[in-house]
C-alpha positions in Angstrom: 19.7 -0.1 -26.7 20.6 -0.2 -23.1 19.2 3.0 -21.9 15.8 2.9 -23.7 14.2 0.4 -21.3 10.6 1.3 -20.7 11.0 -0.4 -17.2 14.0 1.6 -16.1 12.6 5.0 -14.3 14.3 7.2 -12.4 11.6 7.7 -9.6 10.2 4.5 -7.5 7.0 3.6 -8.6 4.1 4.2 -6.2 1.4 1.5 -6.0 -1.8 2.1 -7.6 -4.9 2.0 -5.3 -6.9 -0.8 -5.2 -9.8 -1.4 -7.8 -12.4 -1.6 -4.8 -13.1 0.0 -1.7 -10.7 -1.4 1.3 -13.6 -3.2 3.2 -14.3 -5.1 -0.3 -11.1 -6.6 -0.6 -10.2 -10.0 0.5 -7.6 -10.6 3.2 -4.8 -11.5 0.7 -5.4 -8.5 -1.5 -5.4 -6.2 1.7 -2.0 -7.5 2.5 -0.5 -7.2 -0.6 -1.5 -3.6 -1.0 -0.1 -3.3 2.8 3.2 -4.8 1.6 3.2 -2.5 -1.6 2.8 0.7 0.4 5.5 -0.6 2.9 7.7 -1.2 0.2 7.2 2.0 -1.7 7.6 3.8 1.6 11.0 2.1 2.2 12.5 3.2 -1.1 10.9 6.5 -1.3 13.3 9.4 -0.2 12.0 11.2 2.9 11.3 14.6 1.8 8.9 13.5 -1.1 5.4 14.7 -1.1 4.0 11.8 -1.8 5.2 10.1 1.0 2.2 12.0 2.9 -0.4 10.3 0.4 1.1 6.8 0.9 1.4 7.2 4.5 -2.3 7.9 5.0 -3.0 5.3 2.4 -1.0 2.9 4.8 -2.8 4.1 7.8 -6.3 3.3 6.3 -5.0 -0.5 5.4 -4.0 -0.7 9.0 -7.0 0.5 10.5 -9.1 -2.0 8.0 -6.9 -4.9 9.2 -7.3 -3.8 12.8 -10.9 -3.7 12.3 -11.0 -7.4 10.9 -8.7 -8.6 13.8 -11.3 -7.2 16.3 -14.2 -8.5 14.6 -12.6 -12.1 14.5 -11.3 -12.1 18.0 -14.8 -11.3 19.6 -16.7 -14.3 21.4 -19.9 -15.3 19.7 
C-alpha cells in the first residue's frame, strides 16, 4: 500500500541532539550537526514553535565552531 510507508511524515523531522556535548564532538560531527540544523530550519514553517529550539541549538553550534577557529588562529 502506498500511503502506509513509515518514512512518509506530514511534519519535517528535527535533528536529534548529538550523543555528546558539543565540545566533545569532532569537527566533522559538529559540521554535520550544523548542516542538519540548517536544513531543518530551511524546511520548517516560520511559525512553528520548534524553530526557536533549533535556532538556539544552531547558535550554540556556531559559537563552538567560532571558539575552535579562534583557538587555531592564535599564534603560538
